[in-house]
C-alpha positions as CSV (number, residue, x, y, z in Angstrom):
1,M,0.0,0.0,0.0
2,G,3.0,2.2,-0.5
3,K,3.5,4.9,2.2
4,Y,0.1,4.3,3.7
5,S,-0.6,1.7,6.4
6,A,-3.7,-0.5,6.6
7,A,-6.3,0.7,9.1
8,T,-7.0,-1.4,12.1
9,R,-10.3,0.3,12.8
10,P,-12.8,2.2,10.6
11,V,-11.1,5.4,9.4
12,L,-12.2,8.6,7.8
13,Y,-9.3,10.3,6.1
14,F,-9.0,14.1,6.0
15,I,-7.2,15.3,2.9
16,G,-6.0,18.8,3.4
17,V,-2.9,21.0,4.0
18,T,-2.5,21.4,7.8
19,T,-5.0,18.8,9.0
20,A,-3.4,18.3,12.5
21,K,-4.3,21.9,13.4
22,S,-8.0,21.4,12.5
23,S,-10.6,21.4,15.2
24,I,-12.1,18.3,13.7
25,M,-9.3,16.2,15.3
26,K,-10.8,17.1,18.7
27,V,-14.4,17.2,17.5
28,F,-14.6,13.9,15.6
29,P,-14.1,11.5,18.5
30,E,-16.9,13.2,20.5
31,W,-19.2,13.2,17.5
32,A,-18.4,9.6,16.9
33,K,-19.6,8.7,20.4
34,F,-22.8,10.7,20.0
35,L,-23.5,9.3,16.5
36,G,-23.0,5.7,17.4
37,I,-19.8,5.2,15.5
38,A,-17.5,5.3,18.5
39,D,-15.0,2.7,17.0
40,A,-14.2,5.1,14.1
41,A,-11.1,7.2,13.9
42,I,-10.0,10.2,11.8
43,Q,-6.6,10.6,10.2
44,G,-5.0,13.4,8.2
45,M,-3.4,13.3,4.8
46,D,-1.5,16.5,4.1
47,F,-0.5,17.7,0.7
48,A,0.9,21.1,-0.5
49,P,-1.7,23.0,-2.5
50,H,-1.7,21.9,-6.2
51,A,0.3,18.8,-5.4
52,D,1.6,16.4,-8.0
53,P,-1.3,14.4,-9.5
54,G,0.5,11.2,-8.7
55,A,0.3,11.9,-5.0
56,Y,-3.5,12.3,-5.2
57,R,-3.8,9.1,-7.2
58,E,-1.7,7.2,-4.6
59,A,-3.9,8.4,-1.8
60,V,-7.2,7.5,-3.6
61,A,-5.8,4.1,-4.6
62,F,-5.1,3.4,-0.9
63,I,-8.5,4.6,0.2
64,R,-10.1,2.3,-2.4
65,S,-8.0,-0.8,-1.5
66,D,-7.9,-0.6,2.3
67,P,-10.8,-2.6,3.8
68,L,-11.3,-0.5,6.9
69,T,-10.8,2.9,5.3
70,R,-14.4,4.2,4.9
71,G,-13.7,7.3,2.8
72,A,-12.4,10.8,3.0
73,L,-13.2,14.5,3.3
74,V,-11.3,16.7,0.9
75,T,-10.5,20.4,1.5
76,T,-8.2,22.7,-0.6
77,H,-7.5,20.0,-3.1
78,K,-11.0,19.4,-4.3
79,I,-10.5,20.5,-7.9
80,D,-7.0,19.2,-8.3
81,L,-7.9,15.8,-6.8
82,F,-10.9,15.5,-9.1
83,R,-8.8,16.3,-12.2
84,A,-6.1,13.8,-11.2
85,C,-8.4,10.9,-10.1
86,R,-11.8,11.2,-11.8
87,D,-11.1,7.9,-13.8
88,M,-10.5,6.1,-10.5
89,F,-14.1,6.5,-9.3
90,D,-16.9,4.0,-10.1
91,E,-19.5,6.7,-9.6
92,I,-19.4,10.5,-9.7
93,D,-22.5,12.2,-8.2
94,P,-24.3,15.0,-10.2
95,H,-22.9,17.8,-8.1
96,A,-19.4,16.6,-8.4
97,M,-19.8,16.2,-12.2
98,L,-21.2,19.7,-12.4
99,M,-18.7,21.3,-10.1
100,Q,-15.7,19.2,-11.4
101,E,-14.5,18.6,-7.8
102,T,-14.3,16.0,-5.1
103,S,-15.1,17.0,-1.5
104,C,-16.1,13.6,-0.3
105,I,-15.1,10.0,-1.1
106,S,-17.2,7.2,0.1
107,K,-17.7,3.5,-0.5
108,R,-20.9,1.6,-1.1
109,N,-21.5,-1.9,-2.4
110,G,-17.9,-2.3,-3.4
111,K,-17.9,1.0,-5.4
112,L,-15.8,4.0,-4.8
113,I,-17.9,7.2,-5.1
114,C,-17.0,10.8,-5.7
115,H,-19.2,13.4,-4.1
116,A,-19.4,17.2,-4.0
117,K,-20.9,18.2,-0.7
118,D,-20.1,21.9,-0.8
119,P,-23.2,22.8,-2.8
120,I,-25.3,21.4,0.1
121,S,-23.2,22.6,3.0
122,S,-22.5,26.1,1.7
123,G,-26.2,26.6,1.1
124,L,-27.1,25.5,4.6
125,A,-24.4,27.8,6.0
126,M,-25.6,30.8,4.0
127,E,-29.2,30.2,5.1
128,A,-28.0,30.5,8.7
129,F,-26.8,34.1,8.3
130,V,-28.1,35.7,5.1
131,P,-31.7,36.7,5.6
132,D,-34.4,35.3,3.3
133,Q,-35.0,37.5,0.3
134,Y,-32.0,39.6,1.2
135,F,-30.7,40.1,-2.3
136,A,-34.2,40.8,-3.7
137,R,-34.7,43.6,-1.1
138,A,-31.2,45.1,-1.0
139,G,-30.2,44.7,-4.7
140,A,-26.8,43.6,-3.2
141,E,-23.8,42.3,-5.1
142,V,-21.4,39.5,-4.2
143,L,-17.6,39.5,-4.4
144,S,-16.0,36.1,-3.8
145,I,-12.3,36.3,-3.5
146,G,-10.8,33.0,-4.7
147,A,-12.1,30.7,-7.5
148,G,-11.9,27.3,-5.9
149,G,-14.5,24.8,-4.9
150,S,-16.1,26.9,-2.2
151,T,-16.8,29.8,-4.6
152,I,-18.1,27.4,-7.2
153,A,-20.6,25.9,-4.7
154,I,-21.6,29.3,-3.2
155,T,-22.2,30.9,-6.6
156,W,-24.2,27.9,-7.7
157,N,-26.5,28.3,-4.7
158,L,-26.8,32.1,-5.4
159,M,-27.7,31.5,-9.1
160,R,-30.2,28.7,-8.7
161,E,-33.6,29.1,-10.3
162,H,-35.5,28.2,-7.1
163,R,-34.3,31.5,-5.6
164,G,-36.6,33.4,-7.8
165,L,-35.8,37.1,-7.6
166,D,-33.6,36.6,-4.5
167,V,-30.3,36.7,-6.4
168,P,-27.4,39.1,-6.4
169,S,-27.5,41.9,-8.9
170,R,-23.9,41.1,-9.8
171,I,-21.4,38.5,-8.8
172,I,-17.6,39.1,-9.1
173,V,-15.1,36.3,-8.7
174,S,-11.4,37.2,-8.3
175,N,-8.4,35.0,-8.3
176,R,-4.7,35.2,-8.3
177,S,-4.3,32.9,-11.4
178,R,-6.1,32.8,-14.7
179,P,-6.6,29.0,-15.0
180,R,-9.0,28.8,-12.0
181,L,-11.0,31.8,-13.4
182,D,-11.3,30.1,-16.7
183,A,-12.4,26.9,-15.0
184,I,-15.1,28.5,-12.9
185,Q,-16.4,30.5,-15.9
186,A,-16.7,27.2,-17.8
187,I,-18.6,25.7,-14.9
188,H,-20.9,28.7,-14.6
189,A,-21.7,28.3,-18.3
190,R,-23.4,25.0,-17.4
191,F,-25.8,26.9,-15.1
192,D,-28.0,29.6,-16.5
193,P,-25.4,32.3,-17.3
194,T,-28.0,34.9,-18.2
195,R,-29.6,34.8,-14.8
196,V,-27.0,36.7,-12.8
197,P,-24.2,38.8,-14.4
198,V,-20.8,37.4,-13.4
199,E,-17.4,39.1,-13.8
200,Y,-14.1,37.2,-13.6
201,V,-11.2,39.3,-12.5
202,L,-7.5,38.4,-12.3
203,A,-6.2,39.7,-9.0
204,P,-2.5,39.0,-8.7
205,D,-2.3,41.2,-5.6
206,A,-4.5,42.5,-2.8
207,L,-4.8,46.0,-4.3
208,V,-7.0,44.7,-7.1
209,N,-9.3,43.1,-4.5
210,D,-9.3,46.4,-2.6
211,R,-10.6,48.2,-5.7
212,L,-13.3,45.5,-6.3
213,V,-14.5,45.9,-2.7
214,A,-14.7,49.7,-3.2
215,S,-16.8,49.2,-6.3
216,L,-19.6,47.3,-4.5
217,K,-23.0,48.6,-3.7
218,P,-24.0,49.1,-0.1
219,G,-25.3,45.9,1.5
220,S,-23.1,43.7,-0.6
221,L,-21.5,40.4,0.5
222,V,-17.8,39.9,0.5
223,I,-16.4,36.4,0.9
224,N,-12.8,35.3,1.6
225,A,-12.7,31.9,-0.2
226,T,-8.9,31.9,-0.6
227,G,-7.6,29.9,2.3
228,L,-5.4,32.9,3.3
229,G,-5.4,33.1,7.0
230,K,-5.6,29.3,7.4
231,D,-3.6,27.4,4.7
232,A,-1.3,30.3,4.2
233,P,-0.7,33.6,6.2
234,G,-2.2,36.9,5.3
235,S,-5.4,38.3,3.7
236,P,-6.6,38.9,0.2
237,L,-7.2,42.5,1.1
238,T,-4.9,45.3,2.4
239,D,-5.7,47.1,5.6
240,A,-6.8,50.1,3.5
241,A,-9.9,48.3,2.2
242,Y,-13.3,49.4,3.4
243,F,-16.2,46.9,3.3
244,P,-19.5,48.2,1.8
245,E,-21.7,49.9,4.4
246,N,-24.5,47.7,5.8
247,G,-22.8,44.8,4.1
248,L,-22.2,41.1,4.8
249,V,-18.7,39.7,5.3
250,W,-18.1,36.0,5.2
251,E,-14.7,34.6,6.3
252,L,-14.8,30.9,5.2
253,N,-12.0,30.1,7.6
254,Y,-12.6,29.4,11.3
255,R,-9.1,28.9,12.5
256,G,-5.6,30.4,11.8
257,E,-4.6,34.0,11.8
258,L,-7.9,35.1,10.4
259,V,-6.5,38.5,9.3
260,F,-9.5,39.1,7.0
261,L,-12.0,38.4,9.8
262,D,-10.2,40.7,12.2
263,H,-10.2,43.4,9.5
264,A,-14.0,43.1,9.1
265,R,-14.5,43.0,12.9
266,R,-12.7,46.4,13.2
267,Q,-15.2,47.9,10.8
268,E,-18.3,46.0,12.0
269,K,-19.8,48.8,14.1
270,G,-18.7,51.8,12.1
271,R,-19.9,50.4,8.8
272,S,-22.9,48.4,10.2
273,L,-21.6,45.1,8.9
274,K,-22.8,41.6,9.6
275,V,-19.7,39.4,10.0
276,E,-19.7,35.6,9.8
277,D,-16.8,33.2,10.2
278,G,-16.6,29.6,8.9
279,W,-17.7,27.7,11.9
280,T,-21.2,26.9,10.7
281,Y,-19.9,26.0,7.3
282,F,-17.4,23.7,9.1
283,I,-20.2,22.0,11.0
284,H,-22.3,21.4,7.9
285,G,-19.4,20.4,5.8
286,W,-18.2,17.7,8.1
287,T,-21.6,16.3,9.1
288,Q,-22.6,16.0,5.4
289,V,-19.5,13.9,4.8
290,I,-19.7,11.8,7.9
291,A,-23.3,11.0,7.1
292,E,-22.3,9.9,3.6
293,V,-19.2,7.9,4.5
294,F,-20.7,6.1,7.5
295,H,-24.2,5.7,6.0
296,I,-26.0,7.3,8.8
297,D,-28.6,10.1,9.0
298,I,-27.6,13.4,10.5
299,P,-30.2,16.3,10.6
300,T,-29.3,19.7,9.3
301,R,-31.4,21.6,11.9
302,G,-33.4,20.9,15.0
303,P,-32.5,19.6,18.5
304,K,-30.1,16.9,17.4
305,F,-28.2,19.3,15.1
306,D,-28.0,21.8,17.9
307,E,-26.5,19.1,20.2
308,I,-24.0,18.3,17.5
309,S,-23.0,21.9,17.3
310,R,-22.7,22.1,21.1
311,I,-20.6,19.0,21.3
312,A,-18.2,20.5,18.7
313,A,-17.9,23.9,20.5
314,Q,-17.2,22.1,23.8
315,A,-14.6,19.8,22.2
316,V,-12.7,22.8,20.8
317,K,-12.8,24.6,24.1
318,G,-11.4,21.4,25.6
């Protein structure tokens, strides 16, 4: 099995960058007890961003062949892993095919299955802090900084037909490199591209993002979907940036330096901002994958979900 060792108990792998630092390492054992899978363990697989495709293929081959490995959650590498390994999956769910990414790997009836859970978990997380009919009322725009899997999932949710008139008046996606912008534009073309105007902006430095933030209407939503502050230090904005008045600010990270979040917090009162970190997204993202990998039902709201959230918060406080 190469560099990976056979599991001696049911294992969920976490494919990321700095997995040992994630709160899930403390949270999962407590969740496992509550969810009736107390014999299960979690283990990290760390790769540098945009790792060699062969490294992803070796990991997926191990997950497939190891009897007690149940599956994996994938962060940061969702698009790169999909590109490297798509031929290794027996099934690819519709969301994964549409988004061209892998955020969850599971096994069922001898088949290795690729899933994209971000479209579900990002929608649930947005519902928790963006008021219903917000965009219809405010005419607000959205700037998502970073063109990876989270932005793909979030923009898909914002452009869906079932939202009716409750869609942004404009979406801007910025990214440091052109290939990711081209990729997300191609994916958006599979949606209804006439429904919401989308601009794709190459932003090799933070000053470009500063200018984009300054161009937004009052009430607009600004998202840090770059991983900066968690997977790498820093922020996609400079300290000179001012968030739109009465706007929403969503930092998708929940741990790390969180420079972007601190920046928003400093302006929260003066500019009447509503600021959200990535904790709720973290809860939904993990519970969606755990439910799929271990074939159990986990609610997305209600008393049991509230208890799951409480257990996670308590585990992190330690």
